[in-house]
N, C-alpha and C positions, 0 to 999 in steps of 0.2 A: 520353574513356573514363570510364565511371562507376566501375569497379573496377580496381585495379592491385595486383599482388602482387610482393613483393620478399623474397628470402631474406636473413636476417640472423642472426648469432650472437647469443645471448640477452644477452651482456654488452654488446655494442655497441648493442643495441636500447635498453638502459637508459642507458648512459653515453656513447653516441656523439654526442649533440648536446645542445643546451640545452632541448629541448622537454620539458615535463612531461606526465605522464599524468593524465587526469581521469576518475574513475569516477563516472558520473552516478547520481542517486538511484534511477532505476528499475532499476539493476542489483541483484541480490541481494547480500547481505552477503558479506564474506570468510569463507568457511566451512571452508577446508582445515584438517585436524587434524594435529598434530605427528607422531603415531605412525602415521599412515596415509598421507595424500597427500604430506605434506612429506618424510617418510622415503623414500617410494617414489621421488619425483623425485630426491633426492640419491643413493640407492642405485642407481637405474638409470643415473645419470651415472657413478658410480664403476665399476659393472659394465661399462659401455661402454668406459671408459678401459682397464680391465684386458684386455678381449677384443681391443681394437684398439691395444694398445701397440706403438709403432713404425710404425704405419700412419697417417701424417698426412693421407691423402687421404679417410679415412672420416669421416662426420659423423653426429651423432645428432639426430634431429628430434623435437621435443616438441609438435608441432601447429601450428595456425594461430592468428593473433591478428588481430582486425579492429579497425581504428581509423579515426577521421575527424578531420581537422584542424578546430579551432575557434578563431576569433580573439576575444580579449578585449582591446580597445584595441590596444596595440602588442605584446601577447604572444600567441603561438600555442601551443596545447596539443593533445595528442592525446586525443580522447574515446574511451574503450575500449568498444567494442560487444561484443567477446568476447575473453576471455583474462585477465580480472581476477585469477583465482586464481594463474596462472603468473607474471604480471608482479609481483604483490605478493610472492609467495614468493621470486622471484629478487631483488627489492630487499632483502628481509629477509636472504637469503643474503649479499648484498654488505655489508650492515650488520654481520653477524657476522664476516665476513672482515676488514673494516676494523678492528673493535674488537680482534680477535686480533692483527692486525699491530701495533696501537698498544700493547696491554697485555702481549703475550707474546713476540712474535718480535723486534720493534724493530730489525731491521737497516735500513740506509739504504734498500735497495730496498723493504722492507716499509713503511717509513714514507712513502716517496714514493707507493707504491700506495695506502696508506690516505688520504693527502691527496687523491689523484685521485678516489677514491670519494666522499670528503667533498664535493669541489667539484661532482661530478656529481649527488649526491643532495640537497644543501642548500647554498644560498649566499645571502649577504645583502650588499647594497651600499646603505648608508644605510638608508632606510626600506623599500627594496624587498627582499622575501624571495622567493626562488624555491625551491620544493620539487618533488621529482620525482614525488610521488604525492599527488594531491588528490582525496579522495572524500567529504568532508563528514561522514564517520562516524568518530568517535574521532580527529578530525584532530589533536588535541593529542598523543595517543600517537604518532601517525605522525611528527609534527614532532620529537618527542623522539628517536625512533629514527633518523630521517634526519639529524638534526643531531649525533647522538652524545652529547648531553648527558644521559646515563643517570642522573646523580645526581639529576635532577628527577623521576624516575619515582615515581608514587604508587600507592595501592591501586586507584584507578579504572583506571589504565593497566594494572596487573598482571592485571586481570580480562578484558582484551581478547584476542581471538585473535591480534592482531598481536604483542603482547608475549610471549604463551605460545609462539608459533611461533619468534619470534626467540630466546628463551631456550633453547628446545630445540635449535635449530640451533647456537647458540654453544657449548652444552655438548657437543654431538656433535663439532664441529670441535676443541674444546679437548682432546679425547682423542687427536687426531692429532698426529704430529710435524710439524716444519716442512716436510720434504720431501713428505709426503703432502698437506698442505694446498696447497702450491705446485702440485703435480700437478693437484689439483682445480681451482685457479684457472686453470691453463693450458688444461685440457680444456674450460672454458666457451667458449673460442673456437670449438670444434667442436660445441657444442650449438646447434642451429639452430631457428629458427621461420620460418614463411612469414607475413610481415606483409602483410595485405590492406588497402590504403588506399582509403577511399571518398572520392570527390570531393564538392564542395558540392551537386551535383545529385542525388546518390544518397540515397534515402530510408532513413535508418538505422532508422526504425520497422519497416519490413518486414523488414529484415535481422535486427534483434533478435528479431522474432517467429519468423522461419524457423529461426534457429540454435537457438532454445530449444524448437522443436516436438518434437525427438526426445528431450528429457529430461523433467524434471518439467513438466507442463502449466502454462503461464502462466495465472493467474487474470485475470478482468476487472479486478481492482484493479491487478495488475502492468501490464497493457497500458495502462490509462488513465494510470497514473503515468508510464509511458514517454512517452505522448503529451504530457502536460502539461509535462514537464521536458526535452523534446528541444530546445526553443527554435529551431524551424525558421525562423521569419520574423524573428527579432530576436536581438540579442546582450545578454547580461547580464554584469555584473561579478561577481567572486566574492562581494562583499558582498551584492549583490542576490540572487544565487542562494542564498546562505546564509539570507537573510531569508525567502524564500518556501519554502525547504526546511523551516526551523524552523516556519513557519506550518503547512505540510502535515503534518509528522510530530508536532509537539508540540501542535497545536491541532485538527487533523482526525483523523489516524490514532489519536492517543491517546484519542479518544472511544470507540474500540472496544477494550474492556479485556480481552476474552477472547483472549489472545495466540494460542492454538492454533487458533482459528477466525477470526482477524482477517481474512485474505484473503477467506474466504467471506462474513463479515459485511459487509465493505466492498463486495464485489460486489453483495450483496443490497441494500445502501443505494443503490448507483448505479442499480439497477433502479427503485427508488421515486423517486429524485431525477429521473430521466429522465421518469418518469410524471407527476410534478408539473409539469415543464417542458413536456412535449409532449402530455400527456393520453393517452399510449399506453404500455402495459405491454409491455416487450420480453421475449423468450424467455429462459429460464435457460440461457444459453450464453455463456462468456467472450468469444468473438469477436463475437457479436451485440451484447452489452452494450457492448463497446469501440467497434465501428463506429457504433452508435447515438449514443454519447457524442461521438465525433469529428464525426458529421454534425450534431448539435445545436450543438456549440461552434463549429465552423468553424475558421478560422485564428486562432491566438492571436498577435496582431500586435505586442505590445510588453509590457514588464515590467508596466505598469499593468493591462493586460487579464488577464495571468496571475495577478497578485495578487488582482484583483477576483474572478476565478473561484474561487480557493482560499478566499477569504473567504465566498463564497456557499456553497461546499461545507461550510464550518465551520458556518454558520448553520443549514442544513437538516439536517446531521448531528446538531447539538445537539438540534433538535426531534425528529428520528427516534429517537435513543437515549433521550430522556426518555419518549417514548411506548412504545417497544419494551421496554425493560428498567428504566427509571428510575421516578422518581416526582416529583411537584411538589405543593407544599402547596395550590395553587389549582386542581388538577385532580381531579375526582371519582374517587377510587380504585375505587369500586364499578363505575362505568361503564367505566373504563379496564381494570380487571381482567377484566371480562367480554369486552371486545373483543379482548383479547390472544389468545384462542383462535383468532381468525381475523384476526390482525393484518395479514397481508400482503394480505388482501382490502380492508381499509379504510385502510391506511397512508397513501396519498396524500391521502385526504379528511381524515383526522385531522391530518396535517401542515399542510394548507391552513387548517384551522380555527385551529390554534395560531398559525400565521404571521400570519394576518389579524388576530388579536385579541391580539397580543403584540408586544413588541420584544425583540430579542436583543442583549445587550451583554455583552462580556467572558465569553462562553460561558454566560450566564445568561438564562433565559427570564423576562421580566417581563410578566405578564398584566395588561392594563389594564382588562379587564372580565370578572371571574371568572364572573359570573352568565350573561352571553351565551355565553361559551365552553362552560360545562358544560351549558347548555341545548341548544346545538348537538350536543355529544357525546351527550347523552341521547337526542336524536332519532335519531342513528345507531344507538344501542343498540336503540331501539324498532323501527327498520327491520329490523335483523338478527333480533331476537326474533320479530317478526311473520312474517318469512319462514320462520324455523325452525318455528314452530308451524303454519304452513300447508303445510309439506312442501317448500318451495323450498330449493335448495342454494346455498351461498355461492359455489361454483365458477361458477355461471351468471352472476354479476355481476362476475367478476374484471376483465374488460375494460371494463365499464360504469363502475365506481366512479371510475377516474382521469379520466373525462370530465366528472364532475359539476361541479367548480369552473369549467371552461370554459363549461358549459351555464348555470350560475348567473350567471356574468359576462355572458354574451350577453344574458340577460334584464334584468339590472340590474347595472351596474358597481359599485354600492355594496351588493351583496347581503349582504356580511358585517356590515352594520349590524344586521341581524336574520337571522343565519345560519340559525338553527333554522327560522324560518318559510319562508325561501327554499328550504331543503333539503326540508322537509316537502311544500311545494307541488310541487316537482319530482318527488319519488319517488311521490307519490300520483297524479300525472297522467301519468307517463311510460309508455313502451311496455310492453305485457304481457310478463312474463318478468323485467322489471327493477322492476316496480311494487311498492310496499308493499301487501301484502294488507289489505283492510278487515277490521274486526271480524266482519262478517257472513260473509265468505269463510272466515276462520279457524274460526268456529263450525261451518260446513258441512263443512270438511275434516278437522278435528282428530279426529273419530271414525273416520275412514277411514285415517289415516296411522299409521305406526309411529314413535312418538316415541323408542323405544328404539334406533332405527337408528344413532344417534350418541350413545352413552352419555355420553361426555365432554362433548359440547355440552349434553345434557340436565342433567347435574350442574351445569354452569356456569349454566344458566338457573335452576335451583332455588336455587343460592347467590345469584344476582342477586335473586331474589324474597325470599329470607331477609334480605338486606342492606337492602332498601328501608326507609328511615325509621329505620334502626338507627344508634346512635352508634358501636357497635363493629362494624367491618367484618370479615367473614370472608374470609380470604385465598383467592383463586381458585387459587393454586398449592399452598400448604401445607394449606389448609383442606379440600381434597377427599380427602386421604389417608384411606383406610378407609371412605369414604362408601359407602352402599348405596342403590339405588333400590328402594323398596318397592312403591309404587303411585302412579298418577296418576288422579284422578277427572275 
């Protein structure tokens, strides 16, 4: 059986065995707020206890939790597919109860209960440390809360949602008397969840996608992260997982600095990354991007393959971001500024030019032939400008441009030795509709087309012309403010 469900009270779910809960990186962060979701959970439990006082047969259900067992050496833990917010909040409730037992109530029963919670949430035998909740995010804060060593809390810990919610719960319970707190602890035995266990044959990717489909739509970035960090075909230690998570978050995701648009920006990158790898531009749809990525990558068979994939993402994202929003002292600012108006038309081609004529080390692009690289980029500028002046649209070549590196390689595997010449030969001889218009064709057409049809593109072309041969480069972004098109002869 692929899926099996069991009813458990929420306290036994946390404390009933030695298994830890693991929150994988593809899960969204712990977002419950103290005065909304946390208070609602506690108040609903209190209200249930009051309404059903004396009726020991009634239970209060707080939803389903989906987990899958994962082995790490001799340790088995539960990977949380759904239910992170409730599990984490319940653990914080138990931490607050433990600390009130130790600091305020201090009866023998209270102290024994506190020790039981301590053993369930955090234990250490020699060098082996077992924690009840492992999610790689603010793990130091969690370790402090789970161990009860609150004297080590620092400013960084206090900024986390875990500490804020724990503190709120502790203060809330601290206003209760001993009898009321004990009633709350007792009623937790009647607060139930349905735990759905997935076996090793069940695809947690599809489960994760389906349970999130009714809420906020998962981005392509979410779905791809889920795929990379599921570890379907191999096992990783916590050390290995931490290593590749830090690579992904601190070296890859951190390249996308606009936090409010990060998911969209990363999804847009994946479209260009796939186009570089496959020569095909996929549709702007999260699921299509995700499935195309899975199809291209195939099975990730071991830790080394996973790390290699992430390092490759870092390399290409470094190039992509330098071209999209950054700058490089060895890249012609005039040409790059002009092409940014149609960046996603030419992104894969520009990325290939930089990759072929550079090395990427420690997140830095070291261009080893500045002249060849800029000569190639200038040819792309000429291609775009000629098409604009002859009335051809950039949209017509959206699918063609990603195929250019493959076409160049098919003609000459060392095409990048003279990238500009290889590119120029291809686009001047290629199929009609993709071809670079000749000067004669431009002269015949330019009197019949409306150059004002795209005023922004025309302004950029004029700024390009103004910048040619100039030491001071006019900005294509800031420099156009207030510009007017008077006339073109």
